[in-house]
Backbone as JSON, one array per atom type, in Angstrom:
{
  "sequence": "MRVWAIANQKGGVGKTTSTLCLGRSLADAGKRVLLVDLDPHGSLTRAFGVPVEPPPVGTYDLFNGRSLSEVARPSGYACIDLVAAQPAMATLERRSATQPGLGLALGRALEAEPDRYDFALLDCPPTLGLLLVNALAACDRLIVPTQTDPLALHGLAGMLHTAAMVERSRARPLLRQILPTLFDKRTRTGQQTLEQLQSHPDAAACPHPIPVDTRLRDADALGTREHMYGRGMIAYEHAMQWLLDTAPAEQEAA",
  "N": [[43.96, 131.21, 131.07], [43.31, 130.64, 134.43], [44.5, 131.94, 137.46], [45.23, 130.93, 140.63], [46.08, 131.74, 143.89], [47.16, 129.97, 146.69], [47.27, 130.67, 149.87], [48.49, 131.66, 153.11], [49.56, 133.47, 155.91], [50.2, 132.0, 158.08], [51.55, 128.98, 159.24], [50.85, 125.42, 158.84], [48.12, 125.19, 158.22], [47.09, 123.85, 156.11], [47.82, 124.5, 153.46], [49.42, 123.29, 151.37], [48.2, 120.76, 151.17], [45.66, 121.61, 150.4], [46.25, 122.77, 147.92], [47.08, 120.5, 146.5], [44.73, 118.86, 146.62], [42.68, 120.47, 145.52], [43.81, 120.85, 143.02], [43.81, 118.19, 142.1], [41.04, 117.72, 141.97], [40.29, 119.46, 139.92], [41.81, 118.38, 137.81], [40.71, 115.81, 137.64], [38.31, 116.49, 136.57], [38.98, 116.95, 134.03], [40.43, 119.25, 133.45], [43.29, 121.18, 132.44], [46.0, 121.45, 134.45], [48.3, 123.42, 136.26], [50.6, 123.21, 138.82], [52.36, 125.23, 141.01], [55.16, 125.34, 142.95], [55.92, 127.46, 145.38], [57.13, 127.55, 147.78], [60.1, 127.45, 149.53], [60.63, 125.23, 151.15], [59.48, 123.11, 149.85], [57.36, 121.17, 150.04], [55.18, 120.48, 148.4], [56.51, 119.75, 146.08], [57.95, 117.52, 146.96], [55.82, 115.82, 147.43], [55.23, 114.82, 144.96], [57.34, 113.23, 144.47], [59.73, 114.26, 143.43], [63.2, 114.25, 143.04], [65.51, 115.6, 145.43], [68.2, 116.0, 145.08], [70.1, 115.71, 142.11], [69.49, 119.31, 142.29], [66.28, 120.14, 141.09], [65.08, 121.42, 137.9], [63.12, 124.36, 138.0], [61.04, 126.57, 139.94], [62.8, 128.67, 140.71], [64.21, 129.09, 138.38], [62.38, 130.4, 136.76], [62.6, 132.98, 137.67], [64.96, 133.64, 136.62], [64.53, 134.08, 134.03], [63.8, 131.91, 132.44], [61.39, 130.07, 130.5], [57.93, 129.11, 131.08], [57.29, 126.71, 129.78], [59.76, 125.53, 129.71], [60.35, 124.84, 132.33], [58.23, 123.51, 133.56], [57.05, 120.28, 134.47], [55.82, 116.93, 133.85], [53.66, 115.64, 136.32], [53.07, 113.06, 136.96], [50.53, 112.58, 137.62], [47.54, 112.46, 135.92], [46.85, 115.1, 133.69], [48.03, 117.06, 135.25], [50.68, 119.28, 135.62], [53.85, 120.2, 137.07], [55.69, 122.82, 138.6], [58.64, 122.74, 140.08], [59.9, 123.29, 143.44], [63.0, 124.85, 144.43], [66.12, 124.79, 146.21], [67.59, 127.15, 145.85], [65.76, 129.16, 145.76], [65.61, 130.46, 148.16], [67.45, 132.48, 148.07], [66.39, 134.55, 146.66], [65.18, 136.7, 147.93], [67.28, 138.3, 148.82], [68.38, 139.03, 146.36], [66.39, 140.63, 145.34], [66.7, 143.17, 146.32], [68.56, 144.45, 144.77], [67.86, 143.98, 142.2], [65.65, 145.16, 140.16], [62.19, 144.54, 139.35], [61.82, 141.85, 139.96], [59.61, 141.31, 141.49], [57.5, 140.91, 139.79], [58.05, 138.78, 138.24], [57.0, 136.13, 138.18], [54.35, 136.53, 137.34], [54.8, 137.55, 134.76], [55.89, 135.3, 133.5], [53.73, 133.5, 133.55], [51.83, 134.92, 132.07], [52.99, 134.89, 129.6], [52.39, 132.48, 128.43], [49.48, 131.98, 128.08], [47.54, 130.13, 127.27], [48.34, 127.59, 127.8], [47.58, 126.14, 130.04], [44.53, 125.42, 131.85], [44.15, 126.13, 134.48], [46.23, 127.57, 136.98], [47.69, 126.81, 139.98], [49.03, 128.22, 142.83], [51.2, 127.34, 145.27], [51.9, 128.79, 148.18], [54.54, 130.27, 150.25], [54.6, 130.55, 153.9], [55.41, 133.03, 154.75], [55.76, 136.59, 154.58], [57.1, 137.97, 151.76], [59.23, 138.16, 148.85], [58.39, 135.96, 147.22], [55.72, 135.4, 148.01], [54.58, 137.9, 147.45], [54.93, 137.96, 144.68], [53.12, 135.92, 143.96], [50.65, 137.04, 144.77], [50.58, 139.27, 143.16], [50.32, 138.1, 140.68], [48.0, 136.55, 140.63], [44.51, 135.74, 139.96], [42.74, 135.16, 141.9], [42.65, 134.86, 145.42], [42.95, 132.27, 147.66], [42.44, 131.45, 150.92], [43.41, 129.1, 152.99], [42.24, 128.28, 156.17], [42.61, 127.27, 159.38], [40.12, 125.97, 161.55], [40.27, 127.31, 164.17], [40.69, 129.47, 166.95], [43.23, 130.81, 167.12], [44.1, 130.76, 164.53], [42.77, 132.77, 163.28], [44.23, 135.1, 163.5], [46.31, 134.74, 161.67], [44.81, 134.74, 159.33], [43.83, 137.39, 159.34], [46.24, 138.8, 159.0], [46.98, 137.86, 156.47], [44.91, 138.79, 154.8], [45.26, 141.52, 155.15], [47.77, 141.88, 153.96], [47.06, 141.14, 151.34], [45.33, 143.22, 150.7], [47.1, 145.38, 150.63], [48.76, 144.67, 148.46], [46.85, 144.62, 146.47], [46.28, 147.32, 146.11], [48.42, 148.15, 144.62], [48.11, 146.86, 142.27], [46.73, 146.67, 138.94], [44.18, 145.8, 138.89], [41.34, 144.42, 140.7], [41.56, 142.11, 143.51], [40.22, 139.1, 144.07], [39.14, 137.64, 147.08], [38.97, 134.77, 149.09], [37.92, 132.5, 151.68], [38.96, 129.36, 152.85], [37.82, 127.17, 155.02], [39.57, 124.92, 157.11], [40.65, 121.74, 158.55], [38.51, 121.12, 160.22], [36.66, 120.3, 163.06], [33.76, 119.1, 163.88], [32.84, 118.25, 166.29], [33.69, 119.81, 168.34], [33.13, 122.72, 170.36], [34.71, 124.95, 170.0], [35.61, 124.66, 167.36], [33.18, 124.89, 165.96], [32.38, 127.5, 166.67], [34.5, 129.04, 165.63], [34.23, 128.47, 162.92], [31.77, 129.7, 162.4], [32.55, 132.37, 162.77], [34.33, 132.65, 160.63], [32.6, 132.3, 158.47], [31.05, 134.52, 158.61], [32.71, 136.56, 158.01], [33.72, 139.89, 157.35], [35.37, 140.73, 155.25], [35.98, 138.81, 153.34], [34.6, 136.13, 151.47], [33.56, 133.03, 152.82], [34.03, 129.58, 152.2], [31.22, 127.46, 152.1], [31.56, 124.82, 152.64], [33.3, 123.32, 154.84], [36.58, 121.88, 155.3], [36.99, 118.79, 156.68], [38.71, 117.35, 159.54], [40.76, 114.78, 158.55], [42.49, 111.93, 158.52], [43.48, 110.71, 156.26], [44.19, 112.7, 154.56], [46.62, 113.53, 155.42], [48.69, 112.18, 154.29], [50.64, 113.26, 152.16], [52.26, 112.31, 150.12], [50.78, 110.22, 148.98], [48.59, 111.65, 148.09], [49.67, 112.94, 145.96], [49.87, 111.05, 143.98], [48.55, 108.78, 141.46], [46.89, 107.07, 142.73], [43.78, 106.92, 144.24], [42.95, 108.38, 146.99], [40.24, 108.28, 148.65], [37.91, 109.89, 150.66], [36.13, 111.47, 153.36], [37.41, 113.92, 153.53], [38.46, 114.4, 150.94], [36.08, 114.41, 149.52], [34.92, 116.7, 150.6], [36.7, 118.61, 149.61], [36.09, 118.43, 146.91], [33.5, 119.44, 146.89], [34.13, 122.01, 147.75], [35.66, 122.86, 145.58], [33.68, 122.96, 143.6], [32.15, 125.04, 144.61], [34.0, 127.13, 144.38], [34.26, 127.23, 141.6], [31.67, 127.94, 140.95], [31.63, 130.53, 141.76], [32.96, 131.8, 139.81], [32.04, 133.9, 138.04], [32.34, 136.21, 139.66], [35.08, 136.24, 139.9], [35.84, 136.69, 137.24], [34.83, 139.24, 136.86], [36.46, 140.62, 138.64], [38.86, 140.32, 137.34]],
  "CA": [[44.39, 130.5, 132.27], [42.99, 131.26, 135.7], [45.61, 131.78, 138.4], [44.76, 130.98, 142.01], [47.11, 131.65, 144.92], [46.74, 129.31, 147.92], [48.22, 131.34, 150.76], [48.17, 132.12, 154.46], [50.8, 133.81, 156.59], [50.35, 131.09, 159.21], [51.84, 127.63, 158.8], [50.07, 124.33, 159.4], [46.69, 125.35, 158.0], [46.67, 123.0, 155.0], [48.02, 125.12, 152.14], [49.89, 122.33, 150.37], [47.14, 119.77, 151.0], [44.59, 122.25, 149.63], [46.72, 122.89, 146.54], [47.02, 119.16, 145.91], [43.37, 118.34, 146.48], [41.97, 121.29, 144.54], [44.39, 120.51, 141.72], [43.31, 116.88, 141.72], [39.63, 117.85, 141.6], [40.25, 120.07, 138.58], [42.35, 117.43, 136.84], [39.74, 114.73, 137.47], [37.25, 117.04, 135.72], [39.53, 117.11, 132.69], [41.1, 120.53, 133.26], [44.75, 121.17, 132.39], [46.34, 122.12, 135.7], [49.7, 123.64, 136.62], [50.87, 123.49, 140.23], [53.64, 125.93, 141.15], [55.63, 125.3, 144.33], [56.63, 128.7, 145.72], [57.67, 127.43, 149.14], [61.45, 126.85, 149.5], [60.65, 123.94, 151.83], [59.21, 122.15, 148.79], [56.48, 120.06, 150.4], [54.41, 120.1, 147.21], [57.45, 119.07, 145.18], [58.23, 116.19, 147.52], [54.63, 114.98, 147.3], [55.27, 114.18, 143.65], [58.52, 112.37, 144.39], [60.84, 114.87, 142.67], [64.43, 114.14, 143.84], [66.11, 116.84, 145.92], [69.52, 116.05, 144.46], [70.51, 117.11, 141.93], [68.36, 120.24, 142.34], [65.49, 120.08, 139.85], [64.68, 122.65, 137.22], [61.86, 124.73, 138.63], [60.56, 127.93, 140.19], [63.9, 129.63, 140.72], [64.6, 129.38, 136.99], [61.46, 131.4, 136.21], [63.12, 134.29, 138.06], [66.16, 133.87, 135.81], [64.13, 134.32, 132.65], [63.4, 130.73, 131.68], [59.96, 130.07, 130.23], [57.11, 128.12, 131.75], [57.41, 125.43, 129.08], [61.08, 124.96, 130.0], [60.52, 124.41, 133.72], [57.13, 122.65, 133.99], [57.29, 118.86, 134.25], [54.67, 116.09, 134.18], [53.66, 115.28, 137.74], [52.72, 111.67, 137.16], [49.08, 112.56, 137.79], [47.0, 112.89, 134.63], [46.4, 116.5, 133.5], [48.7, 117.98, 136.17], [52.11, 119.54, 135.53], [54.42, 120.79, 138.28], [56.92, 123.61, 138.63], [59.2, 122.29, 141.36], [60.67, 124.2, 144.28], [64.46, 124.66, 144.4], [66.76, 125.43, 147.37], [68.09, 128.48, 145.52], [64.69, 130.16, 145.94], [65.86, 131.19, 149.41], [68.33, 133.61, 147.79], [65.71, 135.55, 145.86], [64.9, 137.88, 148.74], [68.48, 139.14, 148.79], [68.53, 139.56, 145.0], [65.36, 141.62, 145.01], [67.15, 144.5, 146.75], [69.42, 145.05, 143.74], [67.39, 143.6, 140.86], [64.26, 145.6, 139.99], [61.33, 143.73, 138.48], [61.63, 140.47, 140.4], [58.29, 141.17, 142.08], [56.51, 140.59, 138.75], [58.63, 137.74, 137.37], [56.09, 135.0, 138.04], [53.23, 136.97, 136.51], [55.24, 137.63, 133.36], [56.06, 133.94, 132.98], [52.4, 132.92, 133.33], [51.16, 135.67, 131.01], [53.62, 134.59, 128.31], [51.8, 131.25, 127.87], [48.16, 132.0, 128.72], [46.67, 129.04, 126.83], [48.99, 126.31, 128.04], [46.81, 125.45, 131.08], [43.26, 126.04, 132.22], [44.31, 126.68, 135.83], [47.52, 127.5, 137.67], [47.53, 126.94, 141.44], [50.3, 128.62, 143.41], [51.35, 126.96, 146.68], [52.73, 129.91, 148.65], [55.2, 130.14, 151.56], [53.84, 131.2, 154.97], [56.06, 134.27, 155.17], [55.63, 137.71, 153.66], [58.36, 138.25, 151.08], [59.17, 138.27, 147.39], [57.64, 134.87, 146.59], [54.3, 135.62, 148.26], [54.17, 139.09, 146.71], [54.8, 137.53, 143.29], [51.87, 135.18, 143.8], [49.52, 137.96, 144.89], [50.59, 140.15, 141.98], [50.02, 137.34, 139.48], [46.8, 135.72, 140.69], [43.17, 136.27, 139.79], [41.97, 134.84, 143.1], [43.4, 134.41, 146.59], [42.24, 131.33, 148.51], [43.16, 131.43, 152.19], [43.06, 128.01, 153.91], [42.28, 128.78, 157.54], [42.21, 126.26, 160.36], [39.0, 126.42, 162.37], [40.81, 127.46, 165.52], [40.78, 130.92, 167.19], [44.55, 131.36, 166.84], [44.28, 130.88, 163.08], [42.15, 134.01, 162.81], [45.27, 136.13, 163.39], [46.97, 134.53, 160.39], [43.88, 135.19, 158.29], [43.82, 138.85, 159.33], [47.49, 139.24, 158.4], [46.98, 137.56, 155.04], [43.99, 139.7, 154.12], [45.89, 142.84, 155.16], [48.79, 141.86, 152.91], [46.38, 141.13, 150.05], [44.81, 144.56, 150.45], [48.24, 146.23, 150.26], [49.18, 144.32, 147.1], [45.77, 145.01, 145.57], [46.38, 148.75, 145.82], [49.47, 148.37, 143.62], [47.74, 146.17, 141.04], [45.83, 147.4, 138.06], [42.89, 145.11, 138.94], [41.0, 143.94, 142.04], [41.97, 140.76, 143.88], [39.16, 138.36, 144.73], [39.66, 136.95, 148.26], [38.02, 133.8, 149.64], [38.43, 131.72, 152.81], [38.67, 127.93, 152.83], [37.98, 126.62, 156.37], [40.21, 123.61, 157.08], [40.88, 121.03, 159.82], [37.29, 121.38, 160.99], [36.17, 119.22, 163.92], [32.41, 119.51, 164.25], [32.52, 117.79, 167.64], [34.15, 120.78, 169.34], [32.49, 124.03, 170.35], [35.66, 125.91, 169.44], [35.56, 124.54, 165.91], [31.91, 125.43, 165.48], [32.38, 128.95, 166.83], [35.43, 129.63, 164.68], [33.63, 128.36, 161.59], [30.77, 130.76, 162.31], [33.26, 133.63, 162.58], [34.85, 132.68, 159.27], [31.51, 132.41, 157.51], [30.48, 135.86, 158.69], [33.82, 137.51, 157.91], [33.3, 141.03, 156.52], [36.3, 141.09, 154.19], [36.17, 137.73, 152.37], [33.59, 135.08, 151.56], [34.07, 131.73, 153.27], [33.42, 128.42, 151.57], [30.24, 126.84, 152.99], [31.91, 123.4, 152.8], [34.59, 123.24, 155.55], [37.33, 120.66, 155.12], [37.07, 118.18, 158.0], [39.91, 116.6, 159.92], [40.73, 113.47, 157.9], [43.88, 111.45, 158.56], [43.92, 110.32, 154.92], [44.75, 113.87, 153.9], [47.96, 113.81, 155.94], [49.67, 111.48, 153.47], [50.81, 114.08, 150.96], [52.86, 111.5, 149.05], [49.71, 109.5, 148.3], [47.76, 112.64, 147.41], [50.34, 113.33, 144.72], [49.94, 109.93, 143.04], [47.31, 108.46, 140.78], [46.06, 106.36, 143.68], [42.72, 107.83, 144.66], [42.65, 108.29, 148.42], [38.94, 108.93, 148.7], [37.3, 109.89, 151.97], [35.31, 112.66, 153.59], [38.2, 115.1, 153.25], [38.51, 114.62, 149.49], [34.72, 114.78, 149.11], [34.75, 118.11, 150.97], [37.46, 119.43, 148.65], [35.35, 118.46, 145.64], [32.42, 120.42, 147.09], [34.76, 123.32, 147.79], [36.03, 123.23, 144.22], [32.48, 123.37, 142.88], [31.81, 126.39, 145.09], [34.95, 128.06, 143.76], [33.91, 127.38, 140.18], [30.4, 128.64, 140.87], [31.88, 131.96, 141.98], [33.8, 132.28, 138.71], [31.67, 135.23, 137.53], [32.96, 137.26, 140.48], [36.49, 136.26, 139.55], [35.98, 137.31, 135.93], [34.61, 140.68, 137.03], [37.65, 141.17, 139.27], [39.92, 140.35, 136.34]],
  "C": [[44.0, 131.3, 133.51], [44.1, 130.94, 136.7], [45.08, 131.98, 139.81], [45.95, 130.84, 142.94], [46.51, 131.01, 146.16], [47.71, 129.78, 149.0], [47.62, 131.66, 152.11], [49.5, 132.4, 155.15], [50.97, 133.05, 157.91], [50.61, 129.69, 158.65], [50.87, 126.61, 159.4], [48.58, 124.42, 159.2], [46.19, 124.55, 156.8], [46.84, 123.61, 153.62], [48.41, 124.1, 151.07], [48.84, 121.26, 150.11], [46.01, 120.35, 150.16], [45.0, 122.39, 148.17], [46.63, 121.55, 145.83], [45.59, 118.71, 145.64], [42.54, 119.15, 145.48], [42.49, 121.01, 143.14], [43.9, 119.17, 141.22], [41.86, 116.96, 141.27], [39.49, 118.46, 140.2], [40.73, 119.09, 137.52], [41.37, 116.29, 136.59], [38.55, 115.17, 136.62], [37.74, 117.34, 134.31], [40.2, 118.44, 132.41], [42.62, 120.34, 133.22], [45.25, 122.05, 133.53], [47.86, 122.24, 135.85], [49.77, 123.95, 138.1], [52.26, 124.1, 140.34], [54.02, 125.95, 142.62], [56.49, 126.53, 144.61], [57.23, 128.68, 147.11], [59.04, 126.77, 149.08], [61.54, 125.51, 150.21], [60.23, 122.8, 150.9], [58.31, 120.99, 149.14], [55.66, 119.57, 149.21], [55.29, 119.31, 146.25], [57.74, 117.65, 145.66], [57.03, 115.25, 147.39], [54.59, 114.25, 145.96], [56.56, 113.4, 143.42], [59.67, 112.94, 143.57], [62.1, 114.81, 143.54], [64.97, 115.51, 144.23], [67.48, 117.06, 145.29], [69.55, 115.17, 143.22], [69.3, 118.03, 141.94], [67.59, 120.23, 141.02], [65.4, 121.44, 139.16], [63.34, 123.06, 137.82], [61.65, 126.22, 138.81], [61.67, 128.96, 140.13], [64.28, 130.04, 139.3], [63.65, 130.37, 136.32], [61.95, 132.81, 136.52], [64.43, 134.61, 137.34], [65.83, 133.95, 134.33], [63.75, 133.1, 131.84], [61.87, 130.69, 131.56], [59.25, 128.97, 131.0], [57.27, 126.75, 131.09], [58.75, 124.76, 129.34], [61.16, 124.35, 131.39], [59.39, 123.5, 134.22], [57.43, 121.2, 133.61], [56.0, 118.08, 134.51], [54.77, 115.63, 135.63], [53.52, 113.78, 137.98], [51.24, 111.48, 137.4], [48.48, 113.16, 136.53], [46.49, 114.32, 134.68], [47.05, 117.49, 134.45], [50.18, 118.07, 135.83], [52.55, 120.28, 136.79], [55.61, 121.66, 137.95], [57.51, 123.41, 140.03], [59.9, 123.41, 142.11], [62.16, 123.85, 144.18], [65.07, 125.36, 145.62], [67.2, 126.86, 147.09], [67.03, 129.57, 145.65], [64.92, 131.0, 147.19], [66.75, 132.41, 149.19], [67.63, 134.75, 147.08], [65.45, 136.83, 146.65], [66.08, 138.85, 148.71], [68.67, 139.78, 147.42], [67.57, 140.7, 144.71], [65.77, 143.04, 145.39], [67.93, 145.21, 145.66], [68.94, 144.76, 142.32], [65.92, 143.98, 140.71], [63.48, 144.65, 139.08], [61.09, 142.31, 138.93], [60.23, 140.25, 140.99], [57.2, 140.79, 141.09], [56.97, 139.44, 137.86], [57.67, 136.58, 137.15], [54.91, 135.36, 137.14], [53.61, 137.04, 135.05], [55.37, 136.25, 132.75], [54.71, 133.3, 132.68], [51.68, 133.61, 132.17], [51.74, 135.35, 129.63], [53.03, 133.36, 127.64], [50.4, 131.07, 128.43], [47.26, 130.82, 128.38], [47.24, 127.66, 127.11], [48.19, 125.47, 129.05], [45.48, 126.16, 131.28], [43.38, 126.74, 133.57], [45.76, 126.55, 136.27], [47.26, 127.75, 139.14], [48.89, 127.15, 142.06], [50.33, 128.27, 144.89], [52.37, 127.9, 147.31], [53.4, 129.61, 149.99], [54.4, 130.89, 152.62], [54.43, 132.52, 155.46], [55.9, 135.35, 154.11], [57.0, 138.04, 153.08], [58.15, 138.23, 149.58], [58.29, 137.21, 146.76], [56.14, 135.04, 146.8], [53.8, 136.84, 147.5], [54.02, 138.77, 145.23], [53.48, 136.82, 143.05], [50.67, 136.1, 143.83], [49.44, 138.92, 143.71], [50.1, 139.41, 140.74], [48.62, 136.75, 139.47], [45.52, 136.49, 140.37], [42.37, 136.15, 141.08], [42.92, 134.4, 144.2], [42.49, 133.51, 147.42], [43.06, 131.17, 149.78], [42.69, 130.24, 153.03], [43.25, 128.48, 155.35], [41.76, 127.71, 158.48], [41.1, 126.81, 161.25], [39.39, 126.38, 163.85], [41.0, 128.96, 165.76], [42.14, 131.52, 166.85], [44.77, 131.56, 165.35], [43.67, 132.16, 162.53], [43.16, 135.14, 162.69], [46.03, 135.99, 162.07], [46.11, 134.99, 159.24], [43.88, 136.71, 158.18], [45.08, 139.4, 158.68], [47.52, 139.02, 156.9], [46.07, 138.51, 154.27], [44.53, 141.13, 154.1], [46.96, 142.93, 154.08], [48.14, 141.9, 151.52], [45.84, 142.52, 149.7], [45.93, 145.51, 150.02], [48.67, 145.96, 148.83], [48.12, 144.76, 146.1], [45.87, 146.47, 145.17], [47.44, 149.04, 144.77], [49.19, 147.65, 142.3], [46.84, 147.04, 140.17], [44.44, 146.78, 138.05], [42.62, 144.63, 140.36], [41.49, 142.51, 142.26], [40.84, 140.11, 144.66], [39.74, 137.54, 145.87], [38.58, 136.03, 148.83], [38.71, 132.95, 150.71], [38.02, 130.27, 152.63], [38.88, 127.38, 154.24], [38.54, 125.19, 156.32], [40.32, 123.03, 158.5], [39.7, 121.24, 160.77], [36.88, 120.13, 161.76], [34.81, 119.64, 164.46], [32.03, 119.09, 165.67], [32.87, 118.82, 168.7], [33.41, 122.1, 169.22], [33.4, 125.07, 169.73], [35.63, 125.87, 167.92], [34.3, 125.15, 165.34], [31.9, 126.96, 165.55], [33.31, 129.64, 165.85], [34.88, 129.57, 163.27], [32.58, 129.46, 161.39], [31.42, 132.13, 162.09], [33.81, 133.76, 161.16], [33.74, 132.93, 158.26], [30.8, 133.75, 157.57], [31.55, 136.94, 158.55], [33.45, 138.65, 156.96], [34.16, 141.28, 155.28], [36.53, 140.01, 153.14], [35.1, 136.69, 152.56], [34.25, 133.77, 151.95], [33.32, 130.62, 152.57], [32.42, 127.78, 152.55], [30.52, 125.35, 153.26], [33.27, 123.3, 153.49], [35.24, 121.89, 155.31], [37.52, 120.0, 156.48], [38.46, 117.61, 158.28], [39.77, 115.2, 159.32], [42.17, 112.98, 157.81], [44.38, 111.04, 157.19], [44.53, 111.49, 154.17], [46.16, 114.19, 154.38], [49.05, 113.16, 155.1], [49.83, 112.21, 152.15], [51.4, 113.28, 149.81], [51.78, 110.75, 148.27], [48.8, 110.46, 147.55], [48.37, 113.04, 146.07], [50.44, 112.22, 143.7], [48.58, 109.7, 142.4], [46.35, 107.72, 141.7], [45.02, 107.32, 144.26], [42.38, 107.59, 146.12], [41.34, 109.03, 148.67], [38.36, 108.8, 150.1], [36.55, 111.19, 152.14], [36.08, 113.94, 153.31], [38.22, 115.42, 151.77], [37.13, 115.01, 148.96], [34.47, 116.26, 149.42], [35.51, 119.02, 150.02], [36.75, 119.49, 147.3], [34.17, 119.43, 145.74], [32.98, 121.84, 147.11], [35.14, 123.79, 146.39], [34.8, 123.67, 143.43], [32.03, 124.75, 143.31], [32.73, 127.43, 144.46], [34.6, 128.3, 142.3], [32.6, 128.14, 140.02], [30.55, 130.13, 141.1], [32.79, 132.55, 140.91], [33.36, 133.62, 138.15], [32.27, 136.37, 138.33], [34.44, 137.38, 140.16], [36.71, 136.98, 138.21], [35.76, 138.82, 136.0], [35.83, 141.33, 137.66], [38.78, 141.28, 138.28], [39.67, 141.41, 135.3]]
}
């Protein structure tokens, strides 16, 4: 099972949309995909229509020792299972101060069932804390969705700095890649920011930026079998092929 973390320490850059669309592209190619919602806000979970009340079984339970097979649920989209977010995830930060080992809980759960899925995609919160550290410790690859806007470059720098710190504590390298999002080719700012991302010295940028596409804003539809196909989804399919083509680098890092 390959584990990819979709993360950025800036909000509003398309992390959940990227997780959904990349997951859909893999599933449409016949891959067995697990999506893990690590954000207490639960946008990914809501996209699949999981009721908030009563709280679902999900990510928080992995930190209490339950197995992946106990908490993963069918998403309703063929070949995709979901580990849902739970409100109790917000308490994990406080627990980590007195409970050693929580920083590796997610990795242990994924490693316990390595053949259950082909890919696990981790939708990460935008804040540095236990949940994001778990994702970076567990993943083979970090994908950083980054809006093609100058202000988003600060979030990218923070995310890559955090990844470098976590990498030093891992027993293996962490492959880092940039996914340019919300690209508007009509603006000079968008073009200039894309050029900066594609020449970034610390991480390779996908050559297929994700354009602004209003159809991608409907996360509920993205989580259903209905195929909302447009230029945004086509761009994500090209991005997925680029990610798969760089698999040898990922395997070397692992």
